[in-house]
PATIZA-52150 format. One line per field, with one value per residue (C-alpha): residue in one letter; z, y, x. Coordinates in Angstrom, 1 decimal. Each point is the difference from the previous one (the first is absolute). Layout:
PATIZA-52150
type a;...
zz Z;...
yy Y;...
xx X;...
end
This chain:
PATIZA-52150
type m;l;p;f;p;h;l;t;d;r;r;p;d;g;i;l;n;g;k;n;i;p;c;f;y;s;f;t;a;a;h;t;g;y;k;m;p;f;m;a;t;r;i;a;f;a;l;s;l;l;a;l;c;s;c;f;k;k;d;i;h;i;h;t;d;l;p;r;e;a;v;a;e;l;d;a;v;v;r;g;a;v;p;r;a;h;v;f;w;t;t;g;a;t;a;s;i;a;g;k;e;t;a;d;i;v;a;v;m;d;p;l;w;y;e;t;k;k;r;a;k;q;l;l;p;y;k;s;p;a;a;a;a;f;l;e;g;m;k;d;p;d;g;a;y;a;a;m;r;m;s;i;l;l;v;a;y;n;p;a;m;i;k;q;s;a;l;p;e;s;w;k;d;l;l;k;p;s;f;k;n;l;v;s;m;g;n;p;l;e;s;p;a;t;l;a;a;i;s;v;l;s;e;k;f;g;w;d;f;f;s;g;l;r;r;n;g;i;v;a;a;q;t;e;s;e;v;l;a;r;i;e;s;g;e;r;p;v;g;i;l;l;a;e;h;i;a;d;a;a;m;r;r;a;p;v;r;p;i;h;p;r;e;g;v;i;p;v;p;g;y;v;a;i;m;s;t;t;r;h;p;e;a;a;q;k;v;y;d;w;l;f;s;t;g;a;q;n;i;l;a;r;t;t;g;q;h;s;p;n;p;r;m;v;p;h;d;a;l;r;t;l;k;e;m;l;p;y;f;t;g;w;t;t;t;a;t;p;q;l;l;d;n;a;e;h;l;r;a;k;f;s;e;i;v;m;h
zz 28.7;0.4;-1.2;-3.2;-1.1;-2.8;2.3;1.2;-3.5;0.7;-1.4;2.4;-1.2;1.6;-3.4;0.3;-2.7;-2.2;1.3;2.1;3.0;3.0;2.6;3.5;2.1;-0.9;2.3;-0.7;-0.9;1.9;-2.0;-3.3;0.3;-1.5;1.2;-0.2;-0.3;2.8;-2.6;-1.7;3.3;0.5;-3.3;0.3;3.6;-1.5;-2.9;2.7;2.0;-3.4;-1.0;3.8;-0.3;-3.3;1.7;2.5;-1.0;-1.3;1.6;-2.3;1.0;-2.5;1.0;-1.9;0.2;-0.7;1.8;2.7;-1.5;-3.0;2.2;1.9;-3.2;-1.4;3.0;0.2;-3.8;0.1;2.8;-2.3;-3.1;1.0;2.7;0.0;1.3;3.3;-1.1;2.5;-0.7;1.3;-1.4;-0.2;-2.5;-2.0;2.5;2.7;-1.5;-1.2;1.0;1.8;-2.9;2.1;-2.2;-2.7;-2.0;-0.5;-1.4;0.4;-2.4;-0.8;-3.1;1.0;2.9;-2.1;-2.8;2.6;1.8;-3.4;-0.8;3.4;-0.9;2.9;-2.1;-0.9;-4.0;-0.7;-3.0;1.2;-2.4;1.8;-1.4;-3.5;-1.1;1.9;-1.6;-1.2;0.7;3.7;0.5;0.2;-3.0;2.1;2.6;2.8;0.5;-1.4;0.9;1.5;0.2;-1.5;0.6;-2.4;0.3;-1.6;0.2;2.6;0.5;2.3;-2.1;2.4;-0.5;-3.9;-2.5;-3.1;-2.6;2.2;0.3;-1.0;-2.8;0.0;2.5;-1.6;1.0;3.5;-1.2;-0.6;1.6;0.7;2.4;2.0;3.5;-0.4;-0.6;2.5;-0.4;2.2;1.1;-1.8;2.9;2.1;-3.0;-2.4;-2.1;-0.3;-0.9;-2.7;-1.2;-0.1;-1.8;-2.9;0.0;-0.3;-2.8;-1.9;0.3;1.4;3.7;-1.4;0.7;3.7;-0.3;-1.4;2.9;2.2;-1.4;0.1;4.0;0.2;3.6;0.6;2.8;2.3;-0.7;-2.7;2.6;0.5;-3.6;0.2;3.1;-1.9;-2.8;1.9;2.0;-2.7;1.0;-2.9;-2.3;-2.4;0.7;-1.6;1.9;0.1;-0.9;3.0;1.8;-2.6;0.8;3.7;-0.6;-1.8;2.6;2.4;-2.6;0.3;-3.1;-1.7;-3.9;-2.4;-2.9;-2.4;-1.9;-3.6;0.0;2.3;3.7;1.9;1.3;3.0;0.7;3.5;-0.2;1.9;0.3;1.7;2.3;-0.8;3.9;0.1;1.6;-2.0;-3.4;-1.5;2.5;-0.7;-3.8;0.8;1.8;-2.3;-2.7;1.8;0.2;-3.7;0.1;-0.9;3.7;1.4;-2.8;0.6;3.7;-0.8;-2.4;2.3;3.3;-1.3;-3.0;-1.9;-3.7;-0.7;-2.5;-1.6;-2.7;0.5;3.4;1.0;2.2;2.6;-1.0;-0.1;-2.3;-3.9;-0.7;-1.2;-3.4;-0.2;1.1;-1.4;-3.3;2.3;1.8;0.1;1.3;1.4;-1.6;1.4;-0.1;2.0;3.4;-0.4;-1.5;2.8;2.7;-2.3;-0.2;3.6;1.6;-3.1;-0.1;3.4;0.2;-3.3;0.9;3.6;-1.5;-2.4;2.1;3.5;0.4
yy -3.7;3.4;1.1;2.1;-1.0;2.2;3.0;-1.5;0.0;3.3;0.4;1.1;3.7;0.2;-0.3;-2.2;-1.6;1.8;3.5;2.2;0.0;1.3;-2.2;1.8;-3.2;-3.8;-3.2;-3.4;-3.0;-2.7;-2.8;1.8;2.1;3.0;3.6;1.5;3.6;1.7;1.2;-3.2;-1.7;2.6;-1.0;-4.1;1.1;1.8;-2.1;-3.2;2.1;0.3;-3.6;-0.8;2.4;-1.4;-3.3;1.7;-0.6;3.3;0.3;0.6;1.0;-0.6;1.5;-1.9;-0.8;-3.2;-2.9;-1.4;-3.5;1.4;2.1;-2.9;-2.4;2.8;0.7;-3.5;-0.2;3.2;-0.7;-2.4;1.8;3.2;-1.2;3.7;1.7;-0.4;0.6;0.9;0.7;2.6;-0.8;2.9;2.1;3.0;2.4;-1.3;0.9;3.4;2.9;-2.3;-2.2;-2.0;-3.3;-0.6;-1.9;0.8;-2.5;0.9;-0.2;3.8;1.5;3.6;-0.2;-1.1;2.8;2.4;-0.9;-0.1;3.8;0.6;-1.5;-2.4;-3.4;-1.3;-0.6;-3.8;-1.9;-3.8;-2.7;-2.2;1.8;0.2;-2.9;2.1;1.8;3.6;1.8;-1.3;1.8;3.7;1.1;1.5;-2.9;1.7;-3.1;-3.2;-2.4;-3.2;-1.0;0.8;-0.1;-0.2;1.6;-2.0;-1.0;-2.9;-1.9;-2.5;-2.9;-1.1;3.1;0.8;-2.3;-0.8;1.3;3.1;1.2;3.3;-0.2;3.8;2.7;1.9;-3.2;1.3;2.7;-2.4;-0.4;-3.6;1.3;2.6;0.1;-3.1;1.7;1.4;1.7;1.3;3.7;2.2;2.0;-3.1;-2.0;0.7;-2.9;1.1;3.6;-1.5;-1.7;3.1;1.7;-2.6;-0.6;3.8;0.4;-2.8;0.3;3.6;1.0;-0.9;-3.6;0.6;2.1;-3.0;-2.2;2.3;-0.1;-3.9;0.1;-0.6;0.1;1.2;-2.1;1.3;-2.7;-2.8;-2.8;1.6;-0.5;-3.6;-0.8;1.4;-2.3;-3.2;1.0;0.8;3.3;1.4;-3.0;2.2;1.9;2.1;-1.8;-0.8;-3.3;-0.8;-0.1;-2.4;-2.2;0.3;-1.3;-2.7;-1.2;0.2;-1.9;3.0;0.9;2.8;-0.4;2.7;1.6;1.3;3.2;-0.2;3.7;-0.9;-0.8;2.7;-0.5;1.9;0.0;-0.7;1.8;-0.3;2.7;0.9;3.0;2.8;0.4;-4.1;-0.1;-3.2;0.6;-3.1;-2.6;1.9;-0.7;-3.5;-0.8;2.0;-2.0;-3.4;1.3;-0.5;-3.4;-3.2;-0.9;2.8;0.4;-3.2;0.6;3.1;-1.8;-3.0;2.3;3.1;-1.3;2.8;-0.2;0.3;2.8;-2.6;-1.8;-3.3;-0.3;-2.4;1.7;-1.5;-3.0;1.7;2.5;0.6;0.3;3.5;-1.3;-0.9;3.4;2.0;0.7;1.1;2.6;3.4;3.3;-0.3;1.6;1.8;3.1;-1.3;0.4;4.0;0.4;-1.6;2.4;3.1;-1.2;-1.6;2.8;0.3;-3.6;-0.1;3.1;-1.2;-3.5;1.1;2.8;-2.8;-3.2;0.7;3.2
xx 55.6;-1.4;-3.7;0.6;3.5;0.4;-0.1;3.4;1.6;2.4;3.5;2.6;-0.1;-3.6;-2.0;-2.9;-1.5;1.9;-1.7;2.1;-2.0;2.0;1.0;-0.7;0.6;0.7;-0.2;1.6;-2.2;2.3;-1.4;0.3;3.1;-2.5;-0.3;-3.4;-0.2;-2.2;-2.5;-0.4;-0.6;-2.7;-1.5;0.2;-1.7;-2.8;-0.6;-0.1;-2.6;-1.9;0.0;-1.1;-2.9;-1.4;-0.6;-2.7;-3.5;-1.5;-3.7;-2.3;-3.7;-3.0;-3.2;-3.0;-4.0;0.5;-1.5;1.8;0.2;1.6;2.5;0.9;0.7;2.0;2.1;1.2;0.9;1.7;2.7;1.4;-0.5;1.7;2.5;1.7;-3.1;-2.2;-3.4;-2.7;-3.7;-2.5;-3.7;-2.8;-2.0;1.5;-1.1;2.0;3.6;-1.6;2.7;2.3;1.4;2.6;-0.1;2.9;-2.9;-3.6;-2.3;-3.6;-3.3;-0.5;1.4;-0.5;2.3;2.7;-0.4;0.0;2.9;1.9;-1.0;1.4;3.1;-0.3;0.6;3.3;-0.2;1.1;-0.9;0.5;0.9;-2.1;-3.1;1.3;-2.9;-2.8;-2.5;1.3;-3.3;0.5;3.6;0.8;2.1;2.4;0.8;-2.2;-1.9;-1.2;-2.8;0.9;-3.6;-3.6;-3.4;-2.6;-3.4;-2.8;-3.5;-1.0;-3.2;-1.7;-0.6;-2.8;-2.0;0.6;-0.5;2.7;-2.3;-0.6;3.7;0.9;3.0;0.5;0.6;-3.2;-2.0;0.0;-2.5;-2.5;-3.3;0.8;2.7;-1.6;0.8;2.1;3.5;2.6;3.5;2.8;0.2;2.9;0.1;1.4;1.4;2.8;-0.8;-3.8;1.6;1.8;-2.9;-2.2;2.9;-0.2;-3.8;-0.9;2.8;-1.6;-3.6;-0.5;-1.8;-3.6;1.5;0.3;-3.4;-1.6;1.5;-1.5;-3.7;0.6;0.7;3.6;1.5;3.4;1.3;3.1;2.0;0.6;-0.7;-3.5;-0.4;1.1;-2.3;-3.0;0.6;0.6;-2.9;-2.3;-1.1;1.8;0.8;2.1;3.1;2.7;2.8;3.7;1.3;1.7;-3.3;-1.2;3.0;-0.6;-3.6;1.2;2.3;-3.3;-2.1;-2.3;-2.6;2.0;1.2;1.8;-1.2;2.0;-2.1;0.7;1.5;2.7;1.1;1.6;3.4;1.4;3.6;1.6;3.3;3.0;3.0;3.0;0.1;2.7;0.7;1.1;3.6;0.8;-0.9;2.0;-1.5;-3.4;0.3;0.7;-3.1;-1.9;1.3;-0.8;-3.8;-0.3;1.9;-2.2;0.2;-1.5;-2.7;-0.9;-0.7;-1.9;-2.4;-0.6;-0.5;-1.8;-1.9;1.0;2.0;3.3;0.9;2.1;-2.1;2.5;-1.3;-3.2;-2.4;-2.3;-2.1;-3.2;1.3;0.5;3.7;1.5;0.5;-3.7;-1.1;2.3;-2.1;-3.0;2.2;-1.2;1.2;3.8;3.0;3.1;-1.9;-3.2;1.5;1.0;-3.6;-1.5;1.7;-0.9;-3.5;-0.4;-2.2;-2.2;-0.6;-0.8;-2.4;-1.9;-0.5;-1.2;-2.3;-1.6;0.0;0.4;-2.8
end
């Protein structure tokens, strides 16, 4: 039988499927006795090509700052989960794609980058049904981006250096004389997560809080890894740190433990978005959906130490669940990312003036 046999259903008067389509030329299918108009033949051929093309995998390029072990595990699973997509990855910091966004999907820990691209209309709006159960404050209301992972910024300490009875219970406890020259934190000029923390803490306590930290001898390290190293060594046994570093320390049995200040921990979203320049939006959306799936979220939690924005998901063994921490959350709503972008330069300049000079 010929493909698309309904296209050969023509009457002797040249009317095809009840429609008066001119018959410019016809041929005889010997095994059916049907005559097919030349135009119908062309349509059948075109549809056959379309069906054939749809069988080919669509190249989907994901750029991310995820660790290599996370990328390797995600890559192994996504191949079977989204069979119509050929996913390939590049890794690096946000700066490595500035001005040359060739990726279809971008997943990096820099909230400002996403809001900047949204305002430039360089992101493809898409509200994934797979992210329906995720925290609303972690999703752009217009669908430009959504968090597929989340860092939690809190206080960490070395239990070999700080007695349980002397632990800080509040962010403001870091201003006490007992913690003079014992505390370090990240640098907002280098770390988007630290910038987010400064935004939340300055709004909550005012800039006097940071003046007090400076008087108490706080050090702003270049990287979060330096903060972790100082806690482990005892050089600065208390630090403002991301929870994933505590998970990493736990895996190495290093002496680092978390403290959840009573005013709240600070969530920092790790967004993902589809670029508006993607050549395969439907395939990109399928991969995007999968990144919010239970399988992908479990891989991310295990390999990064970060939390899923889905309260149903179980985090790394060393960390509290999201449900346990939700009552202690502070500072992140759907308006937080736009506000952070609007105030970023002021926040960096003010912090630099108070703490680093």
